[in-house]
Each structure stands twice: as C-alpha cells, then as structure tokens.
Backbone bond lengths (Angstrom), bond angles and torsions (degrees), N, CA, C in turn:
res aa  C-N    CA-C-N  psi(-1)  N-CA   C-N-CA  omega(-1)  CA-C   N-CA-C  phi
1 M - - - 1.501 - - 1.662 105.41 -
2 K 1.349 116.28 -42.82 1.440 118.26 -177.89 1.533 109.92 -57.28
3 I 1.325 114.34 -42.43 1.453 120.13 -175.73 1.533 109.55 -67.41
4 A 1.301 113.43 -41.28 1.492 116.59 178.10 1.632 110.94 -67.77
5 H 1.316 114.20 -36.12 1.436 116.71 175.86 1.532 112.26 -64.98
6 R 1.319 119.34 -37.15 1.484 120.68 174.62 1.465 114.67 -61.83
7 I 1.368 109.90 -46.41 1.522 113.09 -179.45 1.416 110.44 -63.52
8 F 1.395 117.92 -37.97 1.533 119.17 -179.95 1.579 108.24 -64.94
9 V 1.296 121.59 -40.81 1.491 124.68 179.58 1.407 106.76 -64.48
10 S 1.328 120.41 -42.55 1.587 124.66 179.10 1.492 109.68 -56.72
11 L 1.285 114.27 -48.54 1.455 123.41 -176.31 1.602 108.05 -61.86
12 L 1.277 114.48 -47.83 1.555 120.69 178.91 1.607 106.79 -57.62
13 S 1.377 117.14 -49.96 1.418 118.74 -178.62 1.500 111.81 -60.26
14 M 1.353 117.59 -40.67 1.431 117.91 -179.90 1.585 112.71 -69.36
15 A 1.202 115.61 -34.79 1.414 125.54 174.72 1.588 109.48 -61.24
16 A 1.321 118.41 -48.84 1.411 124.89 174.24 1.456 111.02 -57.18
17 L 1.393 119.37 -50.26 1.368 121.59 177.13 1.618 114.99 -56.25
18 L 1.327 115.29 -42.71 1.352 118.20 179.80 1.539 113.17 -73.40
19 G 1.315 115.83 -32.36 1.433 115.20 171.98 1.503 113.82 -65.76
20 C 1.344 112.51 -33.07 1.444 118.27 -179.99 1.553 110.04 -62.03
21 S 1.497 111.02 -46.48 1.359 117.75 -176.94 1.557 112.21 -64.88
22 D 1.323 113.58 -38.22 1.517 117.84 171.95 1.500 114.57 -57.62
23 H 1.363 108.32 -42.19 1.424 114.60 -177.33 1.549 113.40 -64.98
24 L 1.372 115.37 -41.06 1.377 119.29 178.11 1.481 114.94 -67.69
25 S 1.325 113.77 -35.28 1.489 116.55 177.16 1.481 115.87 -65.56
26 A 1.418 110.11 -25.62 1.462 114.82 178.69 1.613 111.19 -80.05
27 Q 1.352 116.28 -14.34 1.381 114.63 -174.78 1.488 111.44 -72.49
28 A 1.384 118.73 160.59 1.455 124.25 177.39 1.520 102.57 -66.86
29 I 1.291 116.13 141.87 1.458 125.64 -177.35 1.528 113.14 -95.19
30 E 1.269 116.82 6.94 1.381 120.24 -179.60 1.554 107.50 -77.62
31 Q 1.416 119.28 155.30 1.426 125.85 176.35 1.540 107.13 -84.21
32 A 1.286 115.22 176.52 1.514 117.22 175.77 1.473 109.36 -72.66
33 P 1.293 116.50 158.11 1.504 120.63 -176.40 1.445 115.07 -47.91
34 G 1.279 117.44 131.69 1.450 123.50 -170.36 1.534 113.24 -92.07
35 Y 1.314 115.96 87.82 1.519 118.89 173.52 1.542 105.25 -149.55
36 Y 1.315 113.79 151.91 1.479 123.77 -175.94 1.489 107.85 -147.27
37 R 1.261 120.77 126.21 1.482 124.86 178.96 1.480 113.19 -109.70
38 V 1.448 107.93 147.83 1.466 112.81 173.23 1.589 103.51 -144.16
39 R 1.305 122.70 163.98 1.368 126.93 175.87 1.575 109.64 -104.81
40 L 1.292 115.37 135.78 1.501 119.98 -179.91 1.615 102.38 -125.02
41 G 1.349 117.89 98.13 1.432 119.92 -171.16 1.517 110.03 55.42
42 S 1.373 109.99 -123.63 1.586 116.17 178.57 1.553 107.99 -91.03
43 F 1.314 121.15 4.50 1.469 117.07 179.14 1.567 109.39 -101.90
44 A 1.320 114.39 155.52 1.452 124.08 176.80 1.485 105.97 -112.62
45 V 1.462 112.69 127.15 1.469 118.44 -179.95 1.564 104.77 -115.74
46 T 1.316 115.07 130.15 1.442 121.21 177.64 1.520 108.43 -118.96
47 A 1.401 112.30 116.32 1.607 114.73 173.25 1.494 105.26 -80.96
48 L 1.424 113.74 137.32 1.354 123.65 175.50 1.508 112.77 -118.92
49 S 1.345 116.51 137.26 1.420 117.28 176.00 1.557 107.90 -97.31
50 D 1.395 114.12 128.15 1.428 118.09 165.74 1.474 116.94 -87.68
51 G 1.371 115.01 2.38 1.437 119.95 -175.22 1.535 112.90 114.34
52 T 1.289 114.58 -151.86 1.505 116.48 -178.04 1.667 104.04 -138.59
53 A 1.276 108.61 174.83 1.435 120.01 -179.18 1.508 102.34 -135.37
54 P 1.296 124.69 115.59 1.414 125.46 173.47 1.577 110.52 -73.02
55 R 1.281 121.76 121.02 1.420 126.84 -178.32 1.509 111.90 -137.60
56 D 1.334 115.03 142.20 1.505 120.24 167.90 1.557 107.03 -86.91
57 I 1.356 109.31 80.22 1.518 113.52 -167.55 1.480 116.73 -64.47
58 A 1.374 112.37 -30.82 1.535 113.58 178.40 1.539 109.70 -59.01
59 K 1.342 116.29 -31.77 1.439 118.63 -175.44 1.522 118.78 -78.30
60 I 1.412 109.69 -20.74 1.476 115.13 174.76 1.473 118.48 -96.67
61 L 1.391 113.97 -0.74 1.477 120.20 171.80 1.566 110.00 -87.60
62 N 1.248 116.05 153.72 1.508 116.49 -174.85 1.497 120.00 -78.82
63 K 1.410 112.68 -5.76 1.497 118.09 170.18 1.449 108.67 -124.09
64 A 1.325 115.97 74.41 1.521 116.97 -171.45 1.473 113.45 -60.07
65 D 1.306 119.86 -30.57 1.470 120.07 -175.94 1.494 107.63 -63.63
66 I 1.333 114.91 -49.59 1.557 119.76 -177.55 1.520 110.04 -64.36
67 A 1.332 117.53 -42.72 1.441 119.63 177.69 1.531 113.62 -63.34
68 A 1.353 117.25 -40.22 1.477 119.61 174.54 1.454 114.27 -58.78
69 F 1.392 113.53 -44.32 1.467 120.20 175.23 1.506 111.87 -55.08
70 E 1.239 116.08 -48.36 1.487 121.31 -178.54 1.554 111.71 -63.71
71 Y 1.237 118.31 -42.22 1.513 114.39 177.99 1.460 112.20 -74.16
72 D 1.283 121.71 -31.03 1.490 124.11 174.17 1.564 106.60 -60.98
73 S 1.440 115.70 -48.70 1.450 120.04 -177.30 1.499 109.13 -60.10
74 D 1.304 119.31 -29.85 1.527 121.78 178.82 1.475 112.95 -89.43
75 H 1.294 114.89 6.83 1.566 121.30 -177.52 1.493 111.28 55.40
76 E 1.295 119.62 34.35 1.447 122.78 175.57 1.582 109.08 -105.49
77 K 1.311 111.33 136.96 1.386 117.15 -177.67 1.493 113.47 -108.14
78 E 1.360 117.65 144.21 1.500 120.54 176.05 1.476 111.26 -78.74
79 P 1.280 122.65 146.95 1.533 120.70 -0.78 1.576 114.08 -79.32
80 V 1.244 114.30 145.20 1.478 118.45 -179.53 1.543 106.91 -89.19
81 S 1.341 111.48 146.56 1.531 114.59 174.94 1.571 107.69 -86.45
82 L 1.324 112.40 112.78 1.457 118.70 -176.26 1.537 107.45 -92.47
83 S 1.291 118.05 118.82 1.459 122.40 178.56 1.453 115.27 -58.46
84 I 1.278 119.58 140.35 1.476 122.90 176.81 1.590 101.42 -116.30
85 N 1.268 122.68 100.87 1.495 126.15 -178.28 1.524 111.49 -107.81
86 A 1.362 113.89 148.05 1.482 123.06 167.87 1.462 108.48 -134.70
87 Y 1.254 119.26 173.38 1.410 121.82 -172.61 1.609 111.22 -145.79
88 V 1.362 113.39 133.50 1.438 116.80 170.10 1.439 114.01 -105.95
89 V 1.348 119.47 133.13 1.443 126.39 -177.56 1.508 108.05 -114.83
90 N 1.296 119.61 113.12 1.507 125.14 173.94 1.535 108.30 -91.35
91 T 1.287 117.78 102.70 1.457 116.34 176.93 1.428 118.19 -85.71
92 G 1.387 120.37 -3.55 1.448 126.53 -173.41 1.599 108.47 95.93
93 S 1.254 112.79 -30.71 1.624 117.05 177.75 1.488 108.84 -107.49
94 H 1.278 118.05 -28.40 1.453 119.72 -175.18 1.551 110.56 -143.78
95 W 1.373 108.28 148.35 1.539 118.40 174.41 1.505 104.75 -102.75
96 V 1.247 117.03 108.85 1.486 124.49 -176.74 1.445 113.26 -106.50
97 L 1.434 119.65 129.10 1.409 121.14 174.22 1.516 106.12 -111.57
98 I 1.375 116.47 131.51 1.379 121.18 175.05 1.483 111.23 -109.30
99 D 1.299 112.03 111.94 1.552 125.85 -172.80 1.575 105.17 67.58
100 T 1.253 109.87 158.28 1.585 121.70 -167.94 1.522 110.58 -124.59
101 G 1.316 123.30 0.27 1.466 116.94 -179.51 1.451 110.04 83.53
102 A 1.341 118.85 -169.23 1.467 124.97 -175.01 1.598 115.39 -101.37
103 G 1.334 115.48 -6.25 1.386 116.22 178.05 1.567 108.14 61.34
104 E 1.316 114.48 -129.04 1.478 120.00 -175.67 1.592 110.41 -100.36
105 L 1.222 116.03 13.36 1.503 122.14 -170.75 1.556 116.38 -89.83
106 F 1.270 120.45 -14.67 1.448 123.47 -170.75 1.477 111.64 -119.12
107 G 1.351 120.52 -1.27 1.409 122.74 175.74 1.490 110.37 96.57
108 A 1.371 115.63 -175.78 1.429 128.93 -168.86 1.470 112.61 -61.31
109 S 1.363 124.58 -28.83 1.542 122.99 -176.69 1.487 112.21 -78.60
110 S 1.363 116.86 -2.35 1.496 117.74 -179.84 1.547 106.74 -134.04
111 G 1.268 115.13 -165.34 1.523 118.83 179.88 1.525 112.81 82.25
112 K 1.441 116.84 17.08 1.432 116.97 -177.53 1.458 115.50 -98.92
113 L 1.281 117.50 16.96 1.511 119.43 -177.43 1.462 111.36 -60.09
114 I 1.419 121.19 -48.56 1.458 117.04 -173.04 1.463 109.38 -69.52
115 S 1.296 122.64 -38.18 1.406 123.41 -178.20 1.495 109.63 -61.80
116 N 1.348 117.53 -46.02 1.438 120.09 178.63 1.475 117.26 -68.00
117 M 1.385 109.97 -29.12 1.515 114.43 174.63 1.484 110.27 -69.00
118 R 1.222 118.46 -36.48 1.556 122.10 -179.58 1.548 107.58 -69.69
119 A 1.348 111.86 -44.17 1.491 117.23 178.48 1.587 112.10 -53.98
120 A 1.411 110.61 -34.85 1.536 113.75 176.76 1.486 112.36 -87.25
121 G 1.227 118.28 11.16 1.513 123.56 171.81 1.491 112.93 83.45
122 I 1.300 117.52 19.98 1.454 117.75 178.27 1.516 107.34 -112.97
123 E 1.298 115.15 142.34 1.471 120.95 179.21 1.539 108.10 -104.05
124 P 1.311 119.98 143.90 1.448 123.08 -178.50 1.603 113.04 -59.87
125 N 1.371 112.43 -28.90 1.410 116.86 178.12 1.458 115.45 -69.51
126 Q 1.362 113.68 -16.63 1.578 120.12 179.98 1.477 107.12 -74.32
127 I 1.357 119.83 -27.79 1.469 119.89 -170.78 1.579 109.57 -71.98
128 D 1.329 117.58 115.41 1.487 123.48 179.93 1.502 110.35 -97.20
129 T 1.298 120.79 -16.93 1.557 122.52 -171.56 1.507 103.92 -143.44
130 V 1.379 111.66 128.88 1.465 118.48 173.18 1.553 106.68 -121.55
131 L 1.350 117.54 125.48 1.338 122.51 176.14 1.591 110.44 -108.04
132 L 1.303 118.60 120.51 1.415 126.45 -177.67 1.479 105.83 -97.12
133 T 1.474 118.56 126.74 1.347 121.12 172.24 1.572 111.59 -71.25
134 H 1.375 115.82 -26.68 1.421 120.28 175.41 1.558 104.18 179.73
135 I 1.301 114.32 171.85 1.480 121.04 179.92 1.509 108.61 -99.29
136 H 1.237 116.43 97.74 1.552 126.61 166.20 1.561 101.59 -136.71
137 A 1.336 114.96 161.75 1.425 117.61 -171.68 1.437 113.32 -66.85
138 D 1.402 119.91 -31.84 1.438 117.79 179.87 1.570 115.44 -83.23
139 H 1.320 113.65 8.48 1.510 118.46 -176.73 1.560 104.06 -123.12
140 S 1.265 119.16 -43.77 1.597 118.43 178.25 1.472 113.01 -111.10
141 G 1.262 119.42 1.79 1.481 119.31 -179.93 1.495 116.20 -67.88
142 G 1.374 115.23 -19.69 1.516 115.37 179.51 1.543 112.32 -85.85
143 L 1.289 118.50 5.34 1.477 120.19 -177.81 1.549 109.49 -67.10
144 T 1.345 114.65 -46.95 1.395 119.93 179.32 1.466 112.20 -130.85
145 V 1.435 119.09 130.73 1.425 122.80 -175.02 1.606 104.19 -129.55
146 S 1.344 106.59 130.12 1.571 111.30 -177.12 1.505 112.46 51.70
147 G 1.250 114.64 39.98 1.452 117.15 176.76 1.538 116.74 77.20
148 I 1.325 115.18 -1.22 1.525 118.29 -178.88 1.537 108.68 -107.93
149 M 1.387 114.62 127.56 1.424 123.61 174.48 1.530 104.50 -61.49
150 Q 1.355 117.88 127.58 1.518 121.25 -178.92 1.497 111.62 -89.07
151 F 1.349 117.37 -15.70 1.557 121.06 179.20 1.598 104.32 -129.64
152 P 1.231 118.93 73.74 1.529 123.31 -174.14 1.534 108.28 -68.09
153 H 1.215 124.67 -19.82 1.459 121.51 -176.37 1.509 109.57 -105.26
154 A 1.234 120.85 10.56 1.418 121.38 178.73 1.503 118.60 -99.93
155 T 1.336 117.00 150.04 1.384 128.18 169.75 1.524 111.72 -92.20
156 I 1.366 118.29 125.13 1.485 116.52 -173.65 1.518 108.99 -102.89
157 Y 1.358 112.35 129.71 1.515 115.35 179.68 1.506 106.40 -112.55
158 V 1.370 116.67 131.75 1.503 124.15 -177.80 1.520 100.98 -156.48
159 D 1.415 108.69 149.58 1.414 117.55 177.25 1.517 113.20 -64.10
160 K 1.355 119.64 140.87 1.271 129.53 -176.41 1.630 114.82 -59.96
161 R 1.348 109.03 -34.78 1.508 114.65 -178.59 1.608 110.82 -69.55
162 D 1.342 116.37 -30.78 1.434 114.08 175.95 1.526 113.89 -70.83
163 V 1.317 112.03 -37.06 1.508 115.30 176.42 1.513 108.62 -67.04
164 N 1.169 119.48 -35.70 1.557 119.55 -177.76 1.539 106.16 -65.83
165 L 1.366 116.76 -44.35 1.537 117.37 -176.56 1.526 115.28 -78.49
166 F 1.302 118.00 -36.07 1.443 120.74 -173.20 1.524 122.35 -107.42
167 V 1.373 111.61 -4.26 1.483 119.18 177.25 1.539 112.68 -120.92
168 D 1.444 107.06 -56.87 1.457 111.83 -174.85 1.487 117.42 -82.77
169 R 1.292 118.62 -10.60 1.410 129.98 -177.99 1.657 108.95 -48.98
170 A 1.328 114.23 130.90 1.440 119.36 166.66 1.439 112.97 -82.16
171 L 1.205 123.09 102.31 1.476 126.12 -172.78 1.464 108.19 -62.14
172 R 1.367 111.80 144.68 1.502 118.07 -176.34 1.570 105.87 -127.28
173 P 1.327 119.15 153.12 1.504 123.38 -178.87 1.468 111.69 -54.50
174 T 1.290 114.73 -27.39 1.573 118.09 -178.46 1.513 112.76 -79.29
175 D 1.352 115.43 -15.69 1.532 115.36 175.21 1.553 115.20 -61.20
176 S 1.347 110.76 143.32 1.513 115.80 -179.78 1.478 108.38 -65.35
177 P 1.416 112.60 161.26 1.502 118.80 177.37 1.563 104.50 -64.27
178 D 1.314 122.99 -33.75 1.458 124.09 -179.69 1.490 109.16 -63.59
179 M 1.381 123.17 -41.62 1.482 122.69 176.92 1.462 107.53 -68.14
180 H 1.290 126.11 -37.32 1.522 121.98 -177.36 1.599 106.73 -71.34
181 R 1.283 115.34 -27.21 1.568 117.85 178.31 1.472 108.31 -74.92
182 I 1.290 119.32 -40.62 1.482 123.36 -175.43 1.557 106.65 -68.67
183 V 1.346 117.55 -47.76 1.434 120.69 -173.31 1.599 105.04 -61.97
184 A 1.378 117.64 -46.70 1.328 120.01 -177.45 1.617 113.04 -61.17
185 Q 1.251 111.86 -37.08 1.549 114.08 -178.64 1.572 106.41 -72.98
186 S 1.291 114.98 -42.24 1.583 117.66 178.92 1.368 113.65 -58.93
187 R 1.349 119.50 -38.98 1.483 125.50 -178.18 1.525 109.11 -69.06
188 A 1.351 116.73 -31.45 1.518 123.58 -177.67 1.508 109.36 -78.30
189 T 1.333 116.58 -33.91 1.568 118.27 -171.60 1.486 112.45 -101.17
190 I 1.296 120.10 -43.76 1.456 120.39 -179.19 1.542 110.24 -92.75
191 G 1.327 115.35 -24.49 1.402 122.24 -173.17 1.626 113.67 -55.76
192 P 1.227 114.71 -43.42 1.544 117.31 -178.20 1.602 107.85 -59.69
193 Y 1.320 117.12 -38.36 1.419 118.10 -177.27 1.521 112.82 -69.02
194 I 1.403 113.38 -37.95 1.461 121.73 169.94 1.492 111.87 -52.27
195 T 1.344 113.16 -52.30 1.518 118.25 -176.56 1.485 111.30 -65.31
196 A 1.366 117.00 -33.88 1.461 117.05 175.70 1.494 116.23 -82.08
197 G 1.342 119.10 8.62 1.489 124.03 179.62 1.514 115.41 65.29
198 K 1.366 113.42 32.61 1.488 122.55 -176.34 1.506 114.99 -102.83
199 V 1.371 115.35 7.23 1.520 119.09 -175.20 1.486 108.99 -112.76
200 V 1.440 113.52 131.41 1.401 118.68 172.96 1.536 109.04 -112.51
201 L 1.336 115.65 127.08 1.439 117.43 -172.85 1.638 106.65 -90.74
202 V 1.312 108.57 119.95 1.513 116.12 176.09 1.606 111.97 -78.49
203 Q 1.282 114.28 126.65 1.438 113.83 -175.91 1.609 115.14 -121.92
204 H 1.219 111.05 -1.33 1.562 116.67 176.76 1.506 107.77 -163.22
205 D 1.370 112.74 166.19 1.422 121.42 179.39 1.567 109.65 -65.85
206 G 1.266 122.45 142.31 1.421 120.15 175.91 1.533 108.69 159.28
207 Q 1.421 114.15 -176.03 1.533 116.57 -170.61 1.537 103.54 -78.07
208 I 1.382 111.40 143.96 1.399 120.15 175.29 1.551 106.85 -100.50
209 I 1.299 114.59 -53.75 1.412 120.15 171.32 1.538 105.86 -142.13
210 P 1.282 121.43 161.29 1.473 125.16 -176.96 1.562 110.26 -47.76
211 G 1.312 119.49 119.74 1.420 128.13 -179.69 1.505 114.43 93.26
212 I 1.287 119.60 -8.81 1.565 120.64 -178.75 1.509 108.44 -130.40
213 S 1.331 113.78 125.40 1.456 121.64 178.42 1.484 113.48 -126.32
214 S 1.271 119.33 152.60 1.491 123.07 -175.24 1.497 109.33 -91.63
215 R 1.276 124.67 156.50 1.479 133.84 178.57 1.509 109.32 -143.73
216 S 1.268 118.61 108.34 1.419 127.95 -173.41 1.515 107.24 -69.87
217 Q 1.320 113.15 134.14 1.537 122.15 175.99 1.480 110.67 -141.14
218 P 1.339 116.44 63.12 1.548 120.85 179.15 1.471 112.77 -60.73
219 G 1.320 113.83 140.31 1.578 116.67 175.59 1.479 104.43 152.62
220 H 1.318 118.51 -67.99 1.437 118.27 178.00 1.486 113.68 -55.36
221 T 1.269 113.63 -47.83 1.466 123.50 162.32 1.480 111.20 -132.25
222 P 1.343 125.83 164.62 1.539 120.27 -170.87 1.526 109.80 -67.48
223 G 1.432 114.82 -25.44 1.469 118.76 -176.24 1.538 114.45 -108.45
224 H 1.344 113.38 12.94 1.500 113.90 -178.07 1.511 115.07 -52.80
225 T 1.301 115.29 127.61 1.447 122.71 -168.78 1.559 112.29 -129.59
226 A 1.329 117.19 138.34 1.482 120.43 167.25 1.518 110.34 -105.93
227 Y 1.248 116.84 163.64 1.403 126.47 179.31 1.550 112.86 -124.63
228 I 1.306 115.55 132.92 1.467 116.68 171.93 1.513 111.30 -111.20
229 V 1.282 112.08 126.28 1.514 118.54 -174.55 1.517 103.57 -110.34
230 E 1.325 114.51 129.83 1.539 121.40 -179.23 1.438 114.28 -135.18
231 S 1.249 116.96 137.66 1.446 125.66 -178.72 1.577 113.20 -148.41
232 G 1.255 122.43 110.40 1.388 124.54 174.30 1.537 111.83 68.60
233 G 1.365 118.62 30.93 1.436 121.15 -174.67 1.563 114.07 83.03
234 H 1.311 113.70 0.80 1.508 114.06 172.71 1.484 110.77 -98.64
235 K 1.357 117.17 142.51 1.404 118.53 178.34 1.457 118.22 -136.60
236 M 1.328 112.85 152.33 1.570 114.76 173.04 1.481 105.78 -136.88
237 L 1.380 115.88 149.20 1.376 125.91 177.49 1.510 111.51 -111.25
238 F 1.293 115.45 122.93 1.574 120.32 -173.78 1.572 98.19 -107.46
239 W 1.327 119.47 101.78 1.434 120.19 -168.71 1.589 115.78 -104.52
240 G 1.251 118.39 11.98 1.434 120.57 174.89 1.558 116.16 55.92
241 D 1.260 117.51 -125.59 1.553 121.40 -175.60 1.514 112.65 -93.95
242 I 1.358 119.19 31.14 1.401 116.15 172.68 1.462 112.16 -61.87
243 V 1.377 116.42 -34.50 1.540 121.87 176.45 1.519 108.39 -123.54
244 H 1.376 112.71 131.71 1.482 122.56 166.33 1.503 107.10 -102.65
245 S 1.218 118.23 -39.15 1.521 121.25 -170.60 1.554 110.06 -127.09
246 A 1.309 118.30 96.71 1.431 125.01 178.91 1.560 107.03 -58.50
247 E 1.308 121.73 -41.60 1.440 127.69 -176.08 1.502 110.03 -55.44
248 V 1.364 114.64 -39.91 1.536 118.84 -173.01 1.527 112.60 -105.89
249 Q 1.309 122.05 -46.30 1.392 123.41 -161.52 1.471 112.48 -77.26
250 F 1.415 124.49 -22.48 1.487 124.35 175.84 1.535 107.76 -69.52
251 G 1.310 118.10 -46.06 1.398 119.51 171.27 1.510 122.78 -62.29
252 R 1.374 109.23 -31.29 1.446 118.16 -176.65 1.508 108.44 -138.70
253 P 1.376 116.59 79.43 1.482 119.76 -179.27 1.494 116.34 -61.08
254 D 1.383 115.81 -13.81 1.470 121.71 178.74 1.498 113.05 -70.64
255 I 1.409 115.39 -22.76 1.374 117.44 -166.59 1.623 107.95 -79.40
256 T 1.207 118.68 130.79 1.435 125.35 -174.27 1.426 117.28 -110.77
257 V 1.370 121.54 164.74 1.454 123.58 176.83 1.371 113.15 -107.44
258 E 1.373 120.97 155.68 1.443 123.71 -174.72 1.560 112.33 -70.40
259 Y 1.323 116.13 -13.71 1.453 119.60 171.73 1.478 118.64 -76.60
260 D 1.381 119.08 -11.34 1.450 122.86 174.87 1.488 112.42 -63.70
261 I 1.313 114.11 131.12 1.455 121.45 176.42 1.567 109.30 -75.02
262 D 1.296 118.06 -39.29 1.513 125.15 177.16 1.471 103.21 -130.46
263 A 1.336 121.61 99.31 1.530 127.49 -172.70 1.426 107.06 -66.54
264 N 1.394 122.27 -45.63 1.433 123.33 -174.29 1.397 110.30 -62.56
265 E 1.438 120.39 -46.99 1.434 123.84 -178.88 1.542 114.55 -65.68
266 A 1.462 115.71 -36.76 1.340 123.45 173.40 1.634 111.66 -56.03
267 A 1.363 115.66 -44.78 1.455 120.76 179.70 1.453 110.81 -64.03
268 T 1.381 116.55 -37.07 1.417 123.20 -178.08 1.498 111.34 -67.55
269 Q 1.365 116.13 -42.24 1.376 122.67 175.65 1.607 116.62 -61.12
270 R 1.377 108.77 -43.19 1.467 115.73 174.93 1.379 113.35 -57.78
271 L 1.360 122.14 -50.40 1.377 126.75 177.51 1.546 109.89 -55.50
272 R 1.220 118.35 -44.37 1.533 125.32 179.58 1.459 110.63 -61.76
273 E 1.346 116.43 -44.73 1.529 116.04 177.38 1.479 113.87 -77.90
274 F 1.370 123.57 -27.98 1.490 121.94 170.33 1.502 109.49 -60.57
275 D 1.283 117.55 -46.34 1.470 121.96 -177.54 1.413 111.01 -62.85
276 Y 1.392 117.91 -48.19 1.526 119.75 -178.18 1.549 107.56 -63.60
277 A 1.333 122.48 -41.27 1.443 119.73 -173.97 1.479 107.72 -77.26
278 A 1.249 126.41 -29.32 1.432 127.71 -179.77 1.448 110.47 -72.43
279 H 1.362 122.20 -41.81 1.413 124.34 178.83 1.429 115.94 -79.69
280 S 1.425 119.20 -30.97 1.397 119.20 -178.47 1.473 114.60 -84.44
281 G 1.346 115.48 -29.38 1.414 122.67 -178.56 1.500 113.29 86.26
282 I 1.348 116.56 6.80 1.478 121.76 178.65 1.528 112.02 -58.72
283 V 1.329 112.42 144.15 1.507 120.94 177.13 1.519 104.03 -75.76
284 V 1.260 114.50 134.26 1.495 120.08 176.75 1.511 110.57 -109.95
285 A 1.446 116.58 138.86 1.386 126.65 170.41 1.478 107.10 -109.93
286 S 1.430 114.28 120.16 1.433 118.12 -170.34 1.491 109.27 -118.60
287 D 1.399 122.81 135.43 1.476 124.92 -170.69 1.498 108.85 -76.96
288 H 1.266 120.17 -20.73 1.572 117.06 -177.83 1.446 116.84 -128.03
289 I 1.296 118.13 12.92 1.483 120.55 167.26 1.510 108.50 -87.28
290 S 1.275 117.23 141.39 1.479 122.00 -170.99 1.462 113.68 -46.16
291 F 1.375 116.89 131.84 1.394 130.60 -167.64 1.409 109.57 -51.47
292 P 1.356 123.21 134.81 1.455 127.40 9.29 1.533 117.58 -85.85
293 G 1.359 111.89 -1.33 1.451 118.24 171.78 1.596 114.24 76.33
294 L 1.338 117.27 22.19 1.439 124.32 -179.22 1.426 109.61 -101.59
295 G 1.391 118.41 134.69 1.394 121.39 178.18 1.594 114.84 -178.15
296 H 1.297 109.24 -170.06 1.515 116.72 175.22 1.529 109.52 -121.91
297 V 1.271 112.44 158.26 1.514 121.35 173.66 1.553 107.40 -106.56
298 R 1.335 111.93 129.86 1.499 122.21 176.18 1.495 111.76 -114.50
299 Q 1.387 116.82 131.22 1.427 115.73 -179.60 1.525 106.74 -86.06
300 L 1.325 111.98 143.32 1.517 116.83 175.31 1.460 110.22 -113.44
301 T 1.336 120.04 -177.34 1.453 126.21 -179.10 1.546 104.19 -61.82
302 S 1.313 118.43 -40.98 1.419 123.67 176.69 1.550 109.50 -130.40
303 G 1.323 120.31 115.62 1.362 123.78 -175.24 1.513 121.03 74.28
304 Y 1.218 119.41 -156.54 1.486 120.40 -174.03 1.538 109.66 -138.50
305 A 1.361 119.55 169.02 1.335 122.98 -178.77 1.575 108.19 -136.87
306 W 1.404 117.31 155.26 1.415 122.80 178.42 1.576 108.56 -101.93
307 S 1.362 117.73 128.40 1.437 120.03 173.47 1.533 109.10 -115.68
308 P 1.330 116.33 106.08 1.488 120.00 178.99 1.496 111.97 -55.62
309 V 1.347 116.07 147.05 1.481 116.51 169.06 1.502 107.36 -70.90
310 P 1.249 120.03 135.77 1.563 120.57 -176.31 1.503 108.38 -66.68
311 Y 1.292 112.74 142.23 1.464 124.08 -175.87 1.605 106.01 -67.33
312 N 1.288 117.60 132.53 1.442 124.22 179.80 1.529 109.41 -124.71
313 A 1.335 114.85 132.38 1.455 119.39 -178.07 1.544 116.80 -71.07
314 S 1.399 108.55 -21.23 1.484 114.81 174.24 1.524 108.56 -112.24
315 V 1.306 115.34 175.84 1.521 118.25 -178.65 1.552 105.56 -75.63
316 A 1.329 114.52 111.39 1.442 122.04 -174.61 1.498 108.78 -90.53
317 E 1.377 116.31 153.85 1.403 122.67 178.08 1.520 110.58 -93.91
318 I 1.358 121.60 131.20 1.401 125.05 177.61 1.517 107.05 -79.20
319 A 1.330 116.03 124.07 1.507 117.94 -176.05 1.518 108.94 -73.24
320 P 1.349 117.04 157.54 1.469 119.19 172.86 1.501 109.89 -74.47
321 E 1.357 116.06 144.32 1.509 119.38 179.86 1.478 110.29 -70.64
C-alpha cells in the first residue's frame, strides 16, 4: 500500500506540474507595462517603451566580424531585440514627447507607445509638444496610426533637413526602394501634421521651449537632432540614434549602421557625443539601449562604456552632473 500511495502522490505531483505548464502557456506573453519615471529638478521624465524590433544587428553594422565577436562574447544570439524607447517630459507648463515609436510600421513587437503612455497615467491628448530626433519609422511612425493623428493637440518640432529629404523630396526612378518606402511612410505619418499647420521646422541649435534646447547631430540623417533638458541645474541628453548597438559601438564608436545617411559624419557625431557625455557627466536617454535606456557614458583607455542608471523602485532624482 505504501508503494501504491507513493506512486499515486507522484502522479498527482506530475499532473500538477503539467497543469501549471498548461496554465502558463495560456497566459498572455506580454510583459508588464513599459514605463519608468525619474525626476529631473522640477521636471518629471517618463521613459516609455514602444516595444522592440528583432534585428540581426551584427549584419547591419559595417564591421560585421567585429560586431559578431562582441555579441558572441556577451552570449547574445541574433536576432537581438532592439529596444524602441520614447520619453515624456512634464515641465509643469508643457507635456513634451521626445520621439513617438514605430506606430504600426514595425509589426506586433512594437507600437506599444500609446498603451504604455496610458498605463503611466498620461493621455495622448495631454501632449502639446513632440520633439523628433529625426524622421525614421521607429521615431516618427507613431505620429499617425491608421490615418489618425495620435497627438492632435501637439506641435511637432523636427529639423528642416529631414523634412526636405523624407517628405518634400520629389522621388526619382533612381531612388532606392528603401527611399521610396521611407518617403511614403513619412508622408503618411508626419504629413497630416504638416497639412494641419502643426509642424515647426528647426533650423539651428537653440531653445525650443523653456528648459529644452536642440543640439544638431547630422549624419545618421541630415537633420538628426538631440535635445538637452535642464531644470534646476539637472540635465539630461536625449540623443536619438547616436547608438544602435551598445554592445559594439561604445567600444568602437567608428562602427556605423547601414541606416546612416552619411556614415562618416554619423561616426564623428557619435564620438563627439560620447566625449561630451563622458566629460560632463550628463545623464543620457537613449532610444535603442535596453529599456529604459537611461545611463552615463564612461571613458576608458580605449573607447567608452555605458553605465545604466540603477533601477529604483520609487521615482528617483537624477543628480546634477
């Protein structure tokens, strides 16, 4: 009887484990809502996840052998899930969104900006200012989804050079299929705001609104732009696509990505921004470093390194540099 009892108990335990497995497989596979808040002086900054984009990153970098070695060394397998981050800054007078995610342009793994924004207690109608680091699908694609402007009360700020290249451009038969696609996407996403008179073309470095200024970084796109947010001596640098691969490009800032319009200039700007961030101590918000993409840059004997801001269970204050 004891043996039979043990077999019965074992069978029950196995059934429980199988039931648990079935239960887990039936669960939604989504993560918890993707938002993370910090304080910057009197401003509140909320990092928002638009999701991820799976990419064979080593293959899209210009030194694929070096990139592949770095990913292997980090025990990361391709495709890598590349974070798509955006940021809301509440200045007290303005609700500012820096980049908008991919909207419907990158598939099911992204396009989560609005749901995460609402999970963070922010409604799209509250956003009165949108700052685009540049016009590419994963940064401006969330402006308009299914023909509907997602931020109808917002004024959009974007560098004039990007609008010239990706929206106003008269397409030619010699243009690549990628250029045709980008222009079509750009006209569909930022175009409605241009038609509505809601776009301001940034043409030089300077103040956008009190506490936020632009910093030109041409290379990745002609009008690629960073934004510096400052409150009470506290600063953050929102640098867009200066980095696509933290695993590779901090150690080798010269390594570029195939999406760069001017690869040499993009590498020059990356080195400039790494140097500025490392020596100033400014906190960086990065669109493609693993969510929430907040950290510092540290200079090494050779190259640089990324130091993530430690996770805090409460809303932490960003210290002045």
